[in-house]
N, C-alpha and C positions, 0 to 999 in steps of 0.2 A: 194575329187575330184568329187565324185558322186554328192554331193550337189552343188558344184561350177558350174557344167554343167547345173544346173536347176535354180539356185537362185543367184541374184546379188543385193547387197545393196548399194545404192548410196545416201548418205546423203549430197551431195554438192548442192542440189537444193535450189533456193531462196524461193520458194513458198511452205510452209508446207501445206499438204493436210488434209482436215477435211471432205471429202465427204464419204458417205457410199459406201461400195463395197460388195453388197450382194452376188455376184457370185464368190468371191475370193476362197471360200472353194472348189467349183467345179473345178475351174481352177487349184488349187494346186493339187487336186487329179489327174487331167488329166496329168499335167506336171510330177508328181511323177511316174505315172504308164504308161507313154508314150501312152496315148489313145487319139484318135481324138475327137474333140469337134465341135458341131454345135454352132456357135456364131451368135447372132443377134446384129448388131451394128448400130448406128445412122449415117446418112449422113448429117452432119451439113451444108454443102455447098448447099444443095438442099432444096427449100422451102417445107413446109408441114411436117417436121419432119419424112421424109422417112427413112426406115431402109433397111438393106440388111442382108441376111442370108448366112453364108459361113461354109463349112466344113474345119476346120483348124487343122494342126498338132501343138499342143501347146508345144513349146520347152523350154521356159524359163520364169520365173517371175522376174521382176525387180521392186524395189521400189525406187522412186526418192523423198527423203524427205517425205516418207509416201504415195506418189502418185503412186499407183500400175500400172504396165504395163505388158502386155503379149506379148512376142515375139513368133510369130507363122509362120509356113510355109503354104502359100496358093498358090496353083498352081505353085510351084517351086520358089516362091519369099518370102523373109522374110518380114513380116509386123509387126508393133508395134501397139497394141490396148491398149488404156487407159481403165483400168478396170471399173472406175466409169462411163464411157460412154456406157458400154454394156447394152443392153436391156434384153438379156437372154443368158444363157449358158447351153447347154445340153450335158452330157457325153455320148459317144458311147462305144460300146464294141470293136471297131476296134483299133488295135495297129499299131504303125509305127516304123520305124527304125530311131533312132536319128543320125544325121550326126556326123561323127568322127572328132575330132580335131578342133571343133568350139571354137573360142575365144570370150566368151560372154563379158568380160569387154571391149575388143577392139571394138567389134561391137557396144556396148552401147555408148562408147565415140564418135565414128563416128556418130552415130545417133543423139546424143545430139548436136554435132557441126552443123550437117545439119539442125536440128530443130531450132537452134538459128538463122540460116539464114532465115528460114520461118517466124519466129516471127517478124523479123525486117521488113517484107514486109507490115505489117498492123500497121501503127503508129497511135496513138490516143492521142489527147490533151484534157485533162480534167481539170476542176476546182474542188477542193476538199474542203469540209467544214472543219473548224478548229476542229470540234468535231471528225472528222475522222482521223486527222493527227497521233495520237498515234497508230492507227491500220494499217497504210499504209504498214509497212514492213510485217506484217502478211498477208495482203491481196494481195500485189503485189511484195513482195520480198525485200531483204535488199538493193538492189540498189536504190529503191525509197526513202529510208531513207536519203541517201546521197544527192539525188536530192532535196528532200524537205528542207534539211538543207542548201544546198549551192545555190540553184536556185529557191527558193520560191518567188512567186510574189503575193502580196495581190491584191484582186480585186479592180479595180478602181470604184468609185461611179457610179452606173447606168450601168456598163459594163455587157452586156448580161443579164440584169435583176437582177444582184447581186449588192447590195449596202452595204453589210456588210463587215467590215474589216476582214482580216485574212484568206480569201479563197486563196488557193494555186493553181497555174497553174503548171501542171505536164505533162510530156511526158511519155506515156505508150506504150507497144507493145503487140500484141496478134497474135494468129495464123490466125485469120480471123475476118470478121465483126461479124459472128455468135458467135464466141468465146468471143469477146469483149462484145457483147450485153448480153450474158448469165451471164458474170461476173458482169457487171455494173448494170443490172436491179435490182439485189438483194440489191443494196446499196441505192435505192430510190433517195431522193432529196439530199443526202449527196455528190453526185458527179454529175456534169454537164458536158456533152460532148460538147466541143467547135468545134472539128474537128475530123474526116471528116464529112461532111454534111450527107452522106447516113446513117452513124451510128446514128447521132443525130435524123434524121427523123424516122429511124426504132425504136428507143427507144420511140419516141413520139407516134408512131403508136401502139406499144405494151401497153403503158400507157393508151392510149385512149380506147383500147379494155378492159383493166381491169376496168377502170372507168365505161364503158358502162355495163359491167357485174355486178359489185358489187354496182353501183350507183342506180340501180333499187330496187324496194321494194323486200324484201326477199320472197321466195315462202312460201305459207301457210303450 
């Protein structure tokens, strides 16, 4: 019962996580010992990679298919922080009283249902290279496998600059433009965004910045 108040394992997620979580050990200690934490987290919706620092009461750790989340109390409200997105975590000596009777599995189920609604708000249409098809379920979840099998559309000659057969048009969803950009940039030319246009332009801008930086002669 003591562990169930602090830890919840949810292996029903579609997207297996492979990102480093360097602050997990500190978070675990804080949750186990009921000690407040200073957290520095990113604000992905704000340009410039801004961060915010908060003093949080870390109540629970949850893993969603290996993607760790911290459920914490901040100014009287429960918030969920994705551990891989934390910039820093610092343990304090301050202890707090854990709320009695809290149902962690029920809270997590409600949060996931609400999050699913958020994800549906930012729809993205992409074209994926045939070489990427075997990796689609690992990258975007098992639902993409069914979509690729049932509703794959090879690229028409010359369409959007692609004239090779076998490219698949897929519908994906993300939390935001920033989340989509972060996920898709790492796939390089294996994925082309067809819509929405702001995401396509943002990816082009980031790619141009990288070319400008690394296209120049290396420093001596």
